[in-house]
N, C-alpha and C positions, 0 to 999 in steps of 0.2 A: 494324371492319376485318374482311374475310373473306380467307381464304387458299384458293387452288385448287391442288391437287397433281395435275397432269395427266400420266397414264402413257400414253406414246406407243409404239407398236410399231415403233420404228426406233432402233437404237443403233450403226450401222456407217457409214453414209453421211455423212461429215462435211459435205458441201455441203448435204445435206437438213437436217441438224441445225442448222447455222448459219442457214439460212434460217428455220427454225421459231423458233429463239431470237430472231432479229431481228424476227420478226412480233410478239413479245410486248411489245416496247417496254420502257418503264420499270417495268412491273409484274413483270417477271422478276426474282426474287430469288435463284434457284438453278436450276442445270441440271446433271443427272447423267446420263451416258450409260454403257451397259454393252454391249460387243461380244458377249459370250457369250450374254447374255439377249436381245440385239437389242432393247433396250428403253431408253427414256429417261424421265426424270421432270423435268418443268418445274414449278417452284413459283412461283406468281403471287400477288401481294398488292398492294393499293393502299390509299390513304388513305380511300376511301369503299367502302361495301358493294358497289356495282355495278361497281367497277373490275375486280375479279378475274373477274367473270362476262363482262364485255365482252371482256377479254383472252383468256379461254378460248374464246370464240366465234371470235376472230381466229386463235388457234392451231389450233383444230379445222378451220377453213376452209383454212388453209395445209397442214395434214396431209392433208386430203381430196384435194388436188391432187398429192400426192407419194408417198403410200403405198398400196401394192396388196397386200392380204392374200393374194391367190392365189399370190404369190411369196414370202411371208414365212417365214423359218425362225428359230427361236430357242428357247433352253431354258425361258423363262418361260411359264407358262400365259397365254393371251390370248383375248379375245373379238373384238377388232377393232383397227383402226388407231388410233383414239382409244379406248384400252382401258378405262381407269378414270378417272373424273372425280369426286373428292370435294371438296366445299366445306366448309371448316373454319371454325368460329366461334372467333375468337381472344379473344373476351370470354366471360364465364361466365353472363351473364344469359339469361333466356328469350327476350328480344328478339334477342340475338345468334344463338341457336340457331335461332329461327324465320327469321331472315334467311338462314342457310345452307340450310335446307330450301327456302325460296322460290327461292333462286338455283339450287339443284339442279333443281327442277321447271321453271323457266324455261329453263335450258339444255337440258334433255332434250326439252322440247316444241319448241324451236327446232331442235335438231340432227335430230330425227326428221321434222319437217315440211319443213325446208329441204333435207335431204340424203337422207331416206329411210332413216336408220339406226335400227334398233330399240334402245330404251334400257330398261334394267332398273334400278329404283330399289333402294337398299339403306341399311341402317342407319336413321338418323332420317328420311331422306327416303322411306322405305318404310312404308306404313301398318301392316304386320305386323312391322316391325323386323328383317327378314331381313338377314343379313350378306353380305359379298362372297364368301366361300367357298361360301355357299348359292347365290348367283347363278351361280357357275361350274359347280356341280353340276347345276342344274335348268334353266338357260336353254335354251329351245327343246325341252325334254323335258317336264317336268311343269309348267313355268311359261312363260306367254306374256309378251311385252314389256309394259311399262306404257305406253310411247309407241311409235308407229311400227308398221311392218308386222310380220306374224308370222313372216316369213322374214328370215334374215340378209342384209345388203346384199352384192352380189356382189364388191365390192372393199374396202369399208370395214368389213365384219363388223357387230358390235354393240358397244354401249357400256354399261358399268355406271356409273351416276351416283348419288352418295350425299351425305349430310350427316353429319358426324361431328365429334367433338372431336379435338384434336391427338393424333397417334400418332407413334411413331418406327419407322422402317424401318432395320434394321442388318444388315450381312452380316459373317459371320466366315469368312475364308478359312483352311482347314485346311492343314497341311503334307501331310497324307495324300491319296492318290487313291483310297482305299478307300470304296466306296459303302456297304459294310456298316457301317463305323465311323460314317460321317456319318448314315446312317439311324437307327442306334441313338441317336446324340446327339439327333436330331430327336424321336425317340419319347419321350425323357426330358425334353424341353424344352417341347414344345407342350402347351397346356392340354388339348386334345381327347384326348390319350392319357396323362394323368395327371402332366403336367409343371407348369410355372410358370403362375400365374393370368394370364389375359388375354394369352397369348403364342401367336402362330401361327408355325409354323416349317415350312420345306421344305428339302430338300437338292438341290443341283445340281452336276453335274460341269462344270467349266470347262476346256474343251479347250486353250485357249491357255496356261493355267497348269499343266495336267495335275494339278489338285488339286480337292478337293471344297470346297463352300461351304455353310455353314448360313446360310440367310436367315430373318430374323425380323421380324415386325410385333408391336410392343408396343402393344396397343390400349387399355390403361388403365394409365397411368403411375403412378397411385396404388397399383395392385395389384403391378406389377412394373416397376421402373425399368431404365434403360439399363445402369448398372453391374451390377446384380444378374443381369440376363439374360446379358450377355456373360461375366461371371466364372463363371456356371453352365456355359456352353458350354466355357469354358477348362478347368474342373475335369473335365468329362466327357471332353474331349479328352486331357487328361493321363492320366486313368485308362485310356484306350485307347492309351497310349504314343505320343501325337502331340501337336500344339500348334496354337494359333492363329498363323498367319502374318501376318495383317493384319485390322484391323477397319475397316469402311467404313460411314459413315452414307450412307443414300440420301435425299437431300434435307436438311432441316434439323430442328432439335429445339427445343422450347420452352426459353427461357432458364432457367426455374426448375428444369427437369429437369437441365440441364447443371450448374447451381449446386449441385445435390444430389450430384453425382459428386465423388469424391475427386480431388485434384490428381494423385495418383500414378496413378489409373486413366486420367484424361484424357491424361496424358503417355505412358503405356504404349500406349493405344489410338490415339494421334496424332490426337485429335479437334481440329480447328482452333479457334482462339480465337474466331472469328466464325461459329460453326456454328449459332448460334441464329436463329430467325425474326426476333426483335426486332432483333438486331444488324444483320442483313442489310437489313432495311427501313430502319434508320437510316443505313446506308451509301449509300442511294439506289439499291439494286437491283444486278443482275448487271453491267450495262454500266459503271456508275460504279465498282463494285468492281474489275472487270477493268482499267480504265484507271488505277486508282490504285495498282496493284501490278505488280511485274515479271512479264513473261510466264512465266518459269520457275516462278513461285510460284503461278500460278493453277491452279484445279482443272481436271482434264482430263476 
């Protein structure tokens, strides 16, 4: 089984988001939208390797008709309408990883040829192993696209397409609105500035909440896990006389990582019981899950 975690540059228009979610069908196992970032993450998985790639094409096609990057505004860095498309091997064998790489190149080739969107490969799908931050820094500057035209598409921008192992994206909303405090926490958290191993971190000001957010990607869960990363941020926040107001998973987490977390932490962070990839697939996807739970209890 392959997972595809599609990052779309739209997080505000509820009609557009509902249309995109509907296009994914039964492969949609999670959907997370953020108004401040103006960004959504659609997590797709199916019983067969090709299911997630086929659904990703359907989602990208739907996004191409409804998103125009010339009018897009949001806090999060972005390359295009279909901004980032990683294919994730949920198995551990070489064959699983090769299937993810093949799916990434197949999607990038189709997206660039059919819609004229430049694609940059990253992580295991890139022959040089360059990561996503590298793509953002160098795209159209010192680096040409791996697929598609050398100029960004006029309305759809460009897309980063990768193959990687599972990671966790998690946001910590701080009580403070101080950019200085949030930036200091980020500097002491991300690996690139001497923080935790395999952690990428950025800070964002969320206008609706009038608070700062520390956003992390945990790219190697054996190096730094969910509980360790979040409690590290909490410790730094408290040292700066503030606190974490809320913890938010963006998408899903591997079941074994959640099982490593203490019950006390999961309760404090309010991590849902069914926040694992495996549990959500077993439930039959997003539509089945939404229909089986009261509307007030569904994710928003």
